matplotlib code that plots the C-alpha trace (Angstrom):
import matplotlib.pyplot as plt

x = [4.4, 2.9, 2.1, 4.3, 2.6, 3.9, 2.1, 3.0, 2.4, 3.9, 3.2, 4.0, 0.4, -1.2, 0.7, 4.4, 6.6, 4.2, 3.6, 7.4, 8.1, 5.5, 7.1, 10.5, 9.1, 7.3, 10.4, 12.2, 9.3, 6.8, 4.5, 4.1, 0.7, 1.1, -1.6, -1.5, -2.3, -2.2, -0.3, -2.2, -0.4, -0.1, 3.2, 6.2, 3.9, 5.9, 3.4, 0.4, 2.1, 3.1, -0.5, -1.9, 0.6, -0.3, -4.0, -3.5, -0.8, -2.5, -5.2, -2.9, -1.2, 2.3, 4.7, 7.0, 5.7, 7.3, 6.6, 8.1, 7.4, 10.9, 11.7, 15.2, 16.0, 19.6, 20.8, 22.5, 19.2, 19.5, 17.5, 16.4, 14.5, 12.7, 11.7, 8.7, 7.6, 4.7, 7.1, 6.8, 9.6, 9.1, 11.2, 11.7, 13.6, 14.8, 12.7, 10.2, 7.7, 8.0, 8.3, 4.7, 3.4, 6.3, 5.7, 2.0, 3.1, 4.3, 7.3, 10.6, 12.8, 15.7, 16.6, 19.1, 20.6, 20.0, 23.6, 23.8, 24.3, 23.5, 19.9, 19.5, 19.2, 22.6, 22.4, 20.9, 19.8, 19.9, 16.2, 14.3, 15.2, 11.7, 12.6, 16.3, 16.6, 13.4, 11.4, 14.2, 15.1, 11.4, 11.2, 14.2, 12.7, 9.4, 11.4, 12.8, 16.2, 16.7, 16.5, 20.0, 21.3, 20.1, 22.9, 24.3, 22.1, 21.6, 20.3, 16.6, 17.6, 19.4, 16.2, 14.5, 11.4, 8.0, 5.2, 1.7, 0.3, -1.2, -4.2, -4.2, -7.1, -8.1, -11.1, -14.0, -12.0, -9.9, -7.0, -6.3, -4.9, -5.6, -3.5, -4.8, -7.5, -8.9, -10.2, -13.8, -12.5, -13.1, -10.7, -8.9, -7.9, -5.4, -7.1, -9.7, -13.3, -12.0, -9.9, -12.9, -15.0, -12.2, -12.3, -16.1, -17.9, -20.0, -21.0, -24.5, -25.7, -26.9, -24.9, -24.0, -20.3, -18.4, -15.1, -12.5, -9.8, -6.8, -6.2, -2.6, -0.6, -2.8, -3.7, -7.4, -9.9, -10.3, -12.7, -15.7, -17.7, -21.0, -21.3, -23.0, -21.5, -22.8, -22.1, -22.5, -23.1, -26.7, -27.9, -26.9, -28.8, -27.1, -24.7, -24.6, -21.3, -20.6, -17.8, -17.4, -15.1, -13.6, -13.0, -9.4, -10.5, -9.6, -11.7, -12.8, -14.9, -17.0, -19.9, -22.4, -22.1, -19.9, -16.3, -15.7, -12.0, -12.6, -15.6, -13.5, -10.0, -8.7, -5.3, -3.0, -1.5, -4.1, -4.9, -8.5, -10.3, -13.5, -15.9, -19.5, -22.0, -24.7]
y = [-23.0, -22.9, -19.3, -17.7, -14.9, -11.3, -8.4, -4.8, -1.6, 1.9, 5.6, 5.9, 6.5, 4.2, 5.5, 5.2, 3.8, 1.1, -0.6, -0.3, -2.2, -4.9, -5.3, -5.8, -8.5, -10.3, -10.1, -12.3, -14.4, -14.4, -16.9, -14.7, -13.5, -9.9, -8.3, -4.6, -3.7, 0.0, 2.7, 5.6, 5.6, 9.2, 10.5, 9.7, 8.4, 5.4, 4.5, 4.7, 2.1, 0.0, 0.1, -1.1, -3.9, -4.9, -5.0, -6.8, -9.4, -11.9, -12.3, -12.8, -16.1, -16.8, -15.2, -12.3, -8.9, -5.7, -2.4, 1.0, 4.1, 5.4, 9.1, 8.0, 6.4, 6.8, 7.5, 5.2, 3.5, -0.2, -2.2, -5.3, -8.6, -10.1, -13.7, -14.5, -17.4, -18.0, -18.4, -15.0, -12.7, -8.9, -6.7, -3.0, -0.2, -0.5, 2.4, 0.5, 0.0, -3.8, -4.6, -4.5, -6.8, -9.1, -9.5, -10.3, -13.1, -15.3, -13.1, -12.2, -15.3, -13.6, -10.3, -9.8, -6.8, -6.8, -6.8, -9.4, -7.3, -10.2, -10.0, -6.3, -4.4, -3.7, 0.0, 1.2, 4.8, 6.7, 7.6, 4.5, 1.5, 0.1, -0.5, -1.2, -3.3, -4.3, -5.4, -7.5, -9.1, -10.0, -11.4, -13.7, -14.8, -15.6, -17.5, -19.8, -18.5, -19.2, -16.2, -16.7, -15.6, -12.0, -10.8, -11.0, -11.5, -8.7, -8.8, -8.2, -5.6, -3.5, -3.0, 0.3, -0.3, 1.1, 0.9, 2.1, 4.4, 2.8, 4.0, 5.0, 3.9, 6.5, 6.4, 7.5, 8.3, 6.6, 8.6, 7.6, 9.1, 9.0, 6.2, 6.3, 7.9, 5.7, 6.8, 7.3, 9.7, 7.2, 7.7, 4.6, 5.0, 3.5, 0.9, -1.8, -2.0, -3.7, -0.6, 1.6, -0.8, -0.7, 3.1, 3.9, 0.6, -1.7, -0.5, -0.7, 0.1, 3.7, 4.7, 8.4, 9.2, 12.5, 12.8, 15.6, 15.9, 18.0, 21.0, 19.7, 22.9, 25.2, 27.1, 26.7, 24.9, 21.1, 19.8, 18.2, 15.4, 13.9, 10.3, 7.0, 3.6, 1.4, -2.1, -1.0, 2.0, 1.0, 1.4, 5.1, 7.9, 9.2, 11.9, 11.0, 10.2, 6.8, 5.1, 1.4, -1.5, -1.5, -4.7, -5.2, -4.9, -1.3, 1.5, 4.0, 7.1, 7.8, 9.8, 7.4, 8.0, 11.0, 12.0, 12.8, 13.6, 16.0, 17.6, 18.4, 18.7, 15.7, 14.2, 11.4, 11.8, 14.1, 13.1, 11.9, 11.5, 9.4, 9.6, 8.4, 11.2, 9.8]
z = [-13.9, -17.4, -16.9, -14.2, -12.4, -12.1, -10.4, -11.0, -9.1, -9.7, -9.5, -13.2, -14.5, -17.2, -20.2, -21.4, -18.6, -17.3, -20.7, -21.5, -18.3, -19.1, -22.5, -20.9, -18.6, -21.5, -23.7, -21.1, -19.9, -22.8, -21.0, -17.9, -16.8, -15.6, -13.4, -12.8, -9.2, -9.7, -11.6, -10.2, -6.8, -5.6, -7.0, -4.7, -1.9, -0.8, 2.0, -0.3, -2.6, 0.4, 1.7, -1.7, -1.9, 1.7, 0.7, -2.6, -2.4, -0.1, -2.7, -5.6, -6.7, -5.5, -7.9, -8.6, -7.5, -8.9, -7.2, -8.1, -6.1, -6.1, -5.4, -4.6, -7.9, -8.9, -5.4, -2.9, -2.1, -3.0, -5.6, -3.7, -3.9, -0.9, -0.7, 1.5, 3.6, 1.2, -1.7, -3.4, -4.5, -4.2, -6.4, -6.0, -4.2, -0.6, 0.7, 2.8, -0.1, -0.1, 3.6, 5.0, 2.2, 2.5, 6.2, 5.5, 3.1, 6.0, 6.7, 5.1, 4.6, 2.7, 1.1, -1.6, -3.4, -7.2, -8.5, -11.2, -14.3, -16.6, -15.4, -16.2, -19.5, -21.1, -20.3, -17.0, -16.7, -13.4, -13.6, -14.9, -12.8, -13.3, -16.9, -16.6, -13.4, -11.7, -14.8, -16.4, -13.0, -12.5, -16.0, -15.3, -12.0, -13.7, -16.4, -13.7, -12.4, -8.7, -6.4, -5.2, -8.6, -8.3, -6.0, -2.5, 0.6, 3.1, 6.7, 7.3, 9.8, 7.2, 5.1, 5.3, 7.4, 7.0, 9.6, 9.2, 11.9, 14.9, 17.0, 20.7, 22.9, 25.5, 27.8, 25.7, 22.6, 19.9, 18.6, 15.1, 11.9, 8.1, 6.5, 2.9, 0.8, -2.0, -5.4, -4.0, -1.5, 1.3, 4.2, 5.6, 9.3, 11.6, 13.8, 13.7, 15.1, 18.3, 19.0, 18.8, 21.0, 23.6, 23.5, 23.5, 24.1, 22.0, 18.5, 17.2, 13.7, 13.4, 16.5, 16.3, 16.4, 16.5, 14.7, 15.1, 12.4, 13.2, 11.0, 10.7, 11.1, 9.2, 12.4, 11.8, 14.1, 14.0, 11.4, 13.0, 11.4, 12.5, 11.4, 12.3, 12.7, 9.9, 8.5, 4.9, 2.6, 1.7, 5.2, 5.1, 3.3, 0.2, 1.2, 4.8, 6.6, 8.0, 9.9, 9.0, 8.8, 5.3, 3.3, 4.6, 8.3, 9.1, 10.2, 7.5, 7.0, 3.9, 2.5, 0.9, -2.8, -2.1, -1.6, 2.1, 1.6, -1.2, 0.6, 3.7, 2.2, 4.1, 3.4, 4.8, 8.2, 9.7, 13.2, 13.9, 17.2, 17.3, 20.2, 20.8, 20.2, 22.5]

ax = plt.figure().add_subplot(projection="3d")
ax.plot(x, y, z, "-o")
ax.set_aspect("equal")
plt.show()
């Protein structure tokens, strides 16, 4: 490729570490095109990073994808590369971060431990593998080295797995949970509209719904939310709460032009029950 493609996701924040890593990649592959997916991932939140990769990578060109949300940096956790059926290589820590996105890119073809010291910076710290290991390896891959050179292969079964929560369909209710909260405060849920239809029947625009959010160990009563099923935000009064299918196909809850998570103090992993209110 005239301009090999690299994507980049971290919880580093926009300043300091992220630009340093980009500089390392470009120092090795100066023709590379680097696209930042996110650097504002919630600190240490591996599943948040995995979710954003899962959302983003199918829409990006085939290339090398670097992801670093790595609270175990410097421990026995392995630095790995994953080759996908689509032809991409994902680079990052073996903590589950890469697996859901790799599975979505036509599956995991091969995984390797990053052990080839010649592809890393001369000195590797115990706290900044994004700079010292992941970025230089990604740069070399973008520059054309074959994947087999990065290190020995490991079995797919040995990788740390990560699965997103799944819903439970009951008669008259869908039992879900909060998977991710985006920058607008919109709440992404486990499950898709067909799961909700199976639980409560056909959905119509404007249909009233009742949500119950578990207080999650605080000892307080559940949080109750009155909402309507809507196709899009603009069909809902400003400030009103809607349940809808978000752009990646999952169920979600939002306040139109508001922040439902901030308003109600919601956070990932809280259990949510959705019922019809009519």
